SEZATI-759529 format. One record per atom (N, C-alpha, C, O, CB): residue in one letter; x, y, z. Coordinates in steps of 0.2 Angstrom, whole numbers, plus 5000, padded with zeros to 4 digits. Each point is the difference from the previous one (the first is absolute). Last residue first. Glycine has a CB too. Layout:
residues N
AXYZ;...
//
This chain:
residues 56
A542058475326;A500350024994;A500650055001;A500350024995;A498649974999;P500049805022;P500050074999;P500450024994;P500549974998;P499450055014;N499049764998;N500450024994;N500050074999;N499750024995;N500149875000;S499050025023;S500549955000;S500550014994;S500649985000;S498749945006;E498750214997;E500450015006;E500649954999;E500650025003;E498450025004;R499449954976;R500450065000;R500450025006;R500650024999;R498550024994;E499649765007;E500550004994;E500450065000;E500650004999;E498749924994;Q498950085021;Q500549965003;Q500649994995;Q500650005002;Q498649945005;V498850174986;V500350045005;V500649965003;V500650035001;V498350035002;M499749824982;M500450054997;M500450055005;M500650024998;M498549984992;Q499549845019;Q500649974996;Q500450054997;Q500650005000;Q498749894999;R498650185010;R500549995005;R500649964997;R500650025002;R498549975007;A499150054977;A500350065002;A500549995005;A500650034999;A498450034998;R499949754996;R500450024995;R500350075002;R500650014999;R498749934992;V499149985023;V500649955001;V500550034994;V500650005002;V498749905003;E498650204995;E500450025006;E500649965001;E500550035001;E498550005004;A499549914978;A500350064998;A500450035006;A500650024999;A498550014994;R499749775011;R500549994995;R500450074998;R500650005000;R498849904996;L498750115017;L500549975004;L500649994996;L500650015002;L498649945005;E498850124983;E500350065004;E500649975004;E500550035000;E498450025001;A499949794987;A500350054995;A500450065004;A500550014998;A498749964993;L499449885021;L500649974998;L500450044995;L500650005001;L498849895001;E498550195005;E500550005005;E500649974999;E500650025001;E498549985007;R499249994976;R500250065000;R500550015006;R500650034999;R498450014997;L500049755002;L500450024994;L500350075000;L500650014999;L498849904994;M499050035023;M500649965002;M500550024994;M500650015001;M498849905006;T498450174990;T500450045005;T500749965002;T500550045001;T498350005003;E499749864981;E500350064997;E500450045005;E500550034998;E498549974994;I499949815015;I500649984996;I500350064997;I500650015000;I498949884998;N498550145014;N500549985005;N500749984996;N500550025002;N498649945006;V498950084980;V500250065003;V500649995004;V500550045000;V498350015000;E500149774992;E500450034994;E500350075003;E500550024998;E498749934993;N499449925023;N500749974999;N500450034995;N500650015000;N498949885003;K498350185001;K500450025005;K500749975000;K500550035001;K498549975006;L499449944977;L500250074999;L500450025006;L500550044999;L498449994995;N500349755006;N500450014995;N500350084999;N500650014999;N498949894995;V498850055021;V500649975003;V500550014994;V500650025002;V498849895005;K498450154988;K500350055005;K500749975002;K500450045001;K498450005002;Y500049834982;Y500250064997;Y500450045005;Y500550034999;Y498549964992;D499949825017;D500749984996;D500350074997;D500650015000;D498949874998;T498450135012;T500550005005;T500749984997;T500550035002;T498649935006;E499050054978;E500150075003;E500649995005;E500450055000;E498449994998;A500449764994;A500350044994;A500250075003;A500650024998;A498849914993;Q499249945023;Q500749974999;Q500550044995;Q500550015001;Q499049885003;A498250174998;A500350025006;A500749975000;A500550045002;A498549975004;R499649924977;R500250074999;R500450035006;R500450044999;R498549974994;D500349775008;D500650004995;D500150074999;D500650024999;D499049884995;K498650065020;K500649975003;K500650014995;K500650025002;K498849905005;L498550134985;L500250055005;L500749985003;L500450045001;L498349995001;T500349814984;T500250064996;T500350065004;T500550034999;T498649944992;Q499949845019;Q500649984997;Q500350064996;Q500650025001;Q499149864999;R498150145008;R500550005006;R500749994997;R500550035003;R498649935005;N499250024976;N500150075002;N500550015006;N500450045000;N498449984996;Q500549764997;Q500550034995;Q500150085002;Q500650024999;Q499049904992;S498849965022;S500749985001;S500550034995;S500650015002;S498949885003;M498250144992;M500350045005;M500749985002;M500450045002;M498449965002;
//
């Protein structure tokens, strides 16, 4: 009986760990996408500033 309870506890802990890891993975992917978008925006603004400061 004790082994069954431990097995159930282990299974519940493993499921909790999985859910936490999955949530963290999604959050990391979101942050990386937002960082890429921010970098692209910064590059675009830098290009505009360079064009404005060096007219042809």
